[in-house]
C-alpha positions in Angstrom: 128.5 117.2 70.8 131.2 120.4 73.1 130.7 121.6 76.0 129.5 125.1 75.1 126.7 123.7 72.5 125.5 121.0 75.2 125.2 124.0 77.6 123.3 126.0 74.6 121.2 123.4 73.8 120.0 123.2 77.8 119.5 126.7 78.3 117.1 126.5 75.1 115.1 123.6 76.6 114.7 125.7 80.0 113.4 128.3 77.9 111.0 126.4 76.1 109.8 125.1 79.5 109.2 128.7 80.7 111.9 129.1 83.1 112.5 133.0 83.7 115.9 134.3 82.3 117.1 135.5 85.5 116.5 131.8 87.0 118.8 130.3 84.1 121.1 132.8 84.9 121.9 131.6 88.3 122.3 127.8 87.4 125.5 126.5 88.9 128.4 125.5 87.0 127.9 121.3 86.3 129.6 118.5 84.1 128.0 117.6 80.8 125.7 115.0 81.0 127.3 112.8 79.0 130.8 113.4 81.7 128.1 113.1 84.8 126.9 109.4 83.6 130.6 108.3 83.0 130.9 109.0 87.0 127.8 107.2 87.6 129.0 104.4 85.8 132.2 104.1 87.7 130.2 104.5 91.4 127.7 101.9 90.2 129.8 99.1 89.4 132.1 100.1 92.8 128.8 99.2 94.5 128.5 95.8 93.2 126.0 96.7 90.6 126.8 94.2 87.6 127.9 95.5 84.3 125.2 93.8 82.2 122.5 96.1 84.3 124.8 99.1 84.4 125.3 98.5 80.5 121.6 97.9 79.9 119.9 100.9 82.2 122.4 103.9 81.1 123.7 102.8 77.8 120.9 104.4 76.1 120.7 107.7 78.1 121.6 110.8 76.1 120.1 113.8 77.6 118.6 114.7 80.5 114.4 114.8 79.9 113.7 118.5 80.3 109.6 117.4 81.0 111.3 116.1 84.3 112.6 119.1 85.0 109.2 121.2 84.6 107.4 118.6 86.2 110.3 119.2 89.3 109.5 122.8 89.0 105.2 122.7 89.5 104.2 120.0 92.1 100.3 120.3 92.5 101.0 119.5 96.4 103.4 122.7 96.6 101.7 125.1 93.8 98.2 124.7 94.7 96.7 126.0 98.1 95.5 123.3 100.2 91.8 123.8 99.7 92.2 123.8 95.7 94.1 120.5 96.2 91.5 119.0 98.3 88.9 119.9 95.8 90.5 118.7 92.6 91.3 115.4 94.6 88.3 114.6 96.7 85.2 114.7 94.0 82.1 112.5 94.0 83.5 110.3 91.8 87.1 109.9 93.6 84.7 109.2 96.9 82.7 106.8 95.0 85.5 104.8 93.7 87.3 104.4 97.0 84.1 103.0 98.6 84.0 100.6 95.8 87.5 99.7 95.9 87.4 99.5 99.6 84.5 96.9 99.4 86.0 94.9 96.5 88.7 94.0 98.4 87.8 94.2 102.1 88.6 90.5 103.0 92.3 91.2 101.6 92.3 94.4 103.1 91.3 93.6 106.4 93.3 90.5 106.8 96.1 93.0 106.2 94.7 95.9 108.2 95.0 93.7 111.1 98.5 92.2 110.4 100.3 95.8 109.9 98.1 97.4 112.5 96.7 99.9 109.9 93.6 101.4 109.3 92.5 99.4 105.4 90.6 102.8 104.7 93.7 104.4 104.9 95.2 101.9 102.5 92.9 102.2 100.1 93.1 106.2 100.2 96.8 106.2 99.8 96.4 103.9 96.8 93.7 106.0 95.4 95.7 109.3 95.7 99.1 108.2 94.5 97.7 106.1 91.0 94.1 106.4 91.1 93.5 103.1 92.4 96.2 101.5 90.5 94.5 102.6 87.1 97.5 105.1 86.4 101.1 104.3 88.1 103.2 106.4 85.8 104.8 105.8 82.2 108.1 107.8 82.8 111.1 105.5 82.9 112.3 105.3 86.4 116.3 105.5 85.7 116.1 108.1 83.0 113.9 110.4 85.1 115.9 109.8 88.2 119.5 110.1 86.1 117.9 113.7 85.3 117.0 114.5 88.5 120.3 113.6 89.6 122.1 115.6 87.0 119.8 118.7 88.1 121.4 120.6 90.9 118.2 121.5 92.7 118.1 118.2 94.7 120.9 116.2 93.3 122.4 114.3 96.2 118.5 112.9 97.1 118.2 111.7 93.6 121.8 110.5 92.9 121.0 108.1 96.0 117.4 107.1 94.7 119.4 106.3 91.2 121.5 103.9 92.6 118.8 102.4 94.7 116.7 101.7 91.4 120.0 100.2 90.1 120.5 97.8 92.9 116.5 96.7 92.0 117.3 96.2 88.5 120.5 94.3 90.1 118.4 91.8 92.1 116.3 91.1 89.3 113.0 92.1 91.2 111.3 94.0 87.8 113.2 94.1 83.9 114.1 97.5 82.8 111.1 98.0 80.5 108.7 97.4 83.2 110.3 99.3 85.7 108.2 102.8 85.0 106.6 105.4 87.5 105.9 109.2 88.3 108.0 111.6 86.8 110.0 111.8 89.9 111.0 108.5 89.4 108.3 107.2 92.1 107.2 103.4 91.0 104.1 101.2 90.9 100.4 101.6 92.5 102.1 102.7 95.8 104.5 105.3 93.8 107.3 103.9 96.2 110.8 105.8 95.8 113.6 103.0 95.4 114.8 103.4 98.8 111.1 102.8 100.3 110.9 100.1 98.1 114.1 98.2 98.8 113.0 98.9 102.9 109.2 98.3 102.5 107.7 96.3 99.8 106.2 93.0 100.6 105.5 90.0 98.7 102.5 89.3 100.2 100.9 87.0 98.0 104.2 84.6 98.4 105.3 84.3 94.7 108.7 85.1 94.9 108.2 89.0 93.6 107.8 92.0 95.6 105.3 93.2 92.7 104.1 96.8 93.6 103.0 97.1 89.8 100.3 94.7 89.5 99.6 92.6 92.4 97.1 94.0 94.7 98.2 91.8 97.4 101.7 93.0 97.5 100.3 96.5 97.0 98.3 96.9 100.2 100.7 95.1 102.5 103.5 97.3 100.9 101.4 100.5 101.8 100.7 99.3 105.6 104.4 98.1 105.7 105.1 101.5 105.1 102.9 103.5 107.1 103.9 100.4 110.7 107.6 101.3 110.1 106.9 105.1 110.2 105.2 104.7 113.2 101.4 103.9 112.6 99.4 104.0 115.3 96.4 101.3 115.2 94.4 102.8 118.2 94.6 106.6 117.1 93.2 108.6 114.1 94.9 110.9 112.0 92.9 114.2 113.2 90.0 116.1 112.6 88.8 119.4 110.9 88.1 122.0 113.6 86.5 125.5 113.7 88.2 128.6 114.3 86.7 132.4 114.3 89.4 134.9 112.9 90.0 135.9 116.7 90.2 132.9 117.8 93.1 132.3 114.8 94.9 135.7 115.9 94.9 134.4 119.1 96.8 131.1 118.2 99.2 132.9 115.8 100.6 135.1 118.7 100.3 132.5 121.7 101.3 129.0 119.8 104.7 128.3 118.5 105.5 126.7 114.6 107.1 123.5 114.8 110.2 122.7 113.4 110.7 120.8 111.1 113.1 119.1 108.1 110.6 120.1 105.5 108.3 123.3 104.5 104.9 121.4 105.4 106.2 120.7 109.4 107.5 124.3 109.5 103.9 125.3 108.2 102.3 123.8 111.1 102.1 124.6 115.3 104.0 122.6 117.1 101.7 120.0 119.3 99.3 121.0 122.7 97.5 119.2 124.6 93.9 118.8 123.0 92.6 120.8 126.2 94.8 123.8 125.3 93.1 124.2 122.0 89.8 124.0 123.1 90.8 126.7 126.1 92.2 128.9 123.0 88.4 128.6 121.5 88.9 125.7 118.5 86.4 124.2 118.3 85.0 120.8 116.0 83.7 121.3 112.7 80.1 121.2 113.5 80.7 124.0 116.1 80.5 121.7 119.2 83.0 121.9 121.6 86.2 119.2 121.3 86.3 115.5 122.8 88.1 115.7 125.8 90.7 113.3 125.4 94.0 112.8 126.3 96.0 113.7 123.3 98.4 116.2 121.8 97.5 117.7 118.7 99.2 120.3 116.2 97.0 122.9 114.3 97.4 122.7 110.4 95.6 125.6 108.1 94.7 126.6 105.1 93.5 129.7 103.8 90.0 128.7 105.1 89.8 125.3 106.7 91.7 123.9 109.8 92.5 120.8 111.0 93.9 119.6 114.6 96.0 116.6 113.6 98.0 113.9 115.4 100.8 111.6 115.4 99.4 109.7 112.4 99.3 112.8 110.6 103.0 113.0 110.7 103.6 109.5 109.3 100.9 110.5 106.6 103.3 113.4 106.0 106.3 111.2 105.5 104.9 109.7 102.1 104.4 113.1 101.1 105.4 115.8 103.2 103.0 118.3 101.8 99.8 119.4 103.8 97.8 119.0 100.5 98.8 115.9 99.9 98.1 114.3 103.6 94.6 116.0 104.6 93.5 114.9 101.1 94.0 111.3 102.3 93.2 111.4 105.7 90.0 113.0 104.2 89.5 110.2 101.8 89.8 107.7 104.1 87.2 109.3 106.4 85.0 109.6 103.5 84.8 106.1 103.1 83.5 105.2 105.9 80.6 108.0 105.0 77.7 107.8 102.8 77.3 111.8 102.6 79.7 113.9 100.1 83.3 115.1 101.5 82.1 119.3 102.4 83.0 121.2 99.5 83.7 117.8 97.1 83.2 119.2 93.4 81.2 116.8 91.1 83.7 115.1 88.7 83.3 116.1 85.2 81.6 113.2 83.0 83.3 111.1 80.6 81.3 109.9 78.5 83.5 107.4 76.4 85.0 105.8 79.4 84.1 102.0 79.4 83.2 100.6 82.8 85.3 98.4 84.6 84.6 94.8 84.8 84.2 93.7 88.7 86.0 90.8 90.0 84.5 89.1 92.6 85.0 90.9 96.4 89.0 90.0 97.5 89.9 89.2 94.2 92.6 91.0 91.7 91.5 93.9 90.2 92.8 94.6 86.6 94.4 97.9 86.2 92.1 100.2 83.8 93.8 102.5 81.7 93.0 106.3 81.6 90.5 107.3 78.6 92.2 110.4 77.8 95.9 108.9 78.1 96.6 110.7 81.1 95.8 111.8 84.8 96.7 113.8 87.1 98.6 111.3 88.6 102.4 109.9 88.2 102.8 112.8 85.8 
């Protein structure tokens, strides 16, 4: 295919995805996908990736995948307001599933939580939000998805690096190419690890010689715990708390408290850390209207349109998993609800799914069999 024809085909694909013409017109010049892929192959071999791995992983990639670009432009954590995203995630059904899975795997979770110094409830919450408790961890071919995003100019450097990390995983023999599937963004397995996170934090907790984040509950839980520990999770600290702020107090905070610096939009959309006593003096109160506890701890304020949260150091660790307040707040609140008998504030009843078969419950602590989505897809890992 000639270069002009390749550009034409790609513009047609962008048009079909609903990308505005003025945005398409600003697309920077780039090499054809085939020329770009040739450079990737050369670099992969120079990095020590075996020829047979390069041929198998990259040999059948003909064009970038338009659906991957579409997903990249419409991430729910970014597009949806915080409250809307939380309400979508924290349904009564989701909370009930989290409590069931926590009870089912409690002996294993307790063991792992103790070893890594991470709350078992947070492990289960991340597992639930990332892959619906292992029921759906994504069907996109990881290498093809990463190649598409590495060729696309928006975050090319990041995804090019992740593409080489994925090839390294294949080079080590950790998983077969046909089984290396995940989300549209290249996140893999039940914890939805990017390849770089897999290489650094995935654990072989069940001792079978494989770091199997696709099907081993022990490896999944330990890998999540190891990631959180590696990013500074503190075992003796909670993530934060929901608080109540009047409109006058909100205005006062906006005028007096600086925003935080950060490498992602979420960290720039929160305040700097201040002692909890400062927040109390400003008029911030607990969610039920009572005074804030007197504790020697620093907190930052995260606000949506109508809900507000004072967050501590462990919240920053959640942001390293996915730097979006909608995500981190959802994980944090779900973890809290696992230990509570009441539904989450504002939680919506889940829509009934009359044809979904009930999952067989194994004995507590045994391996759970992933259940396929009855609808063929969910919000998870698309």
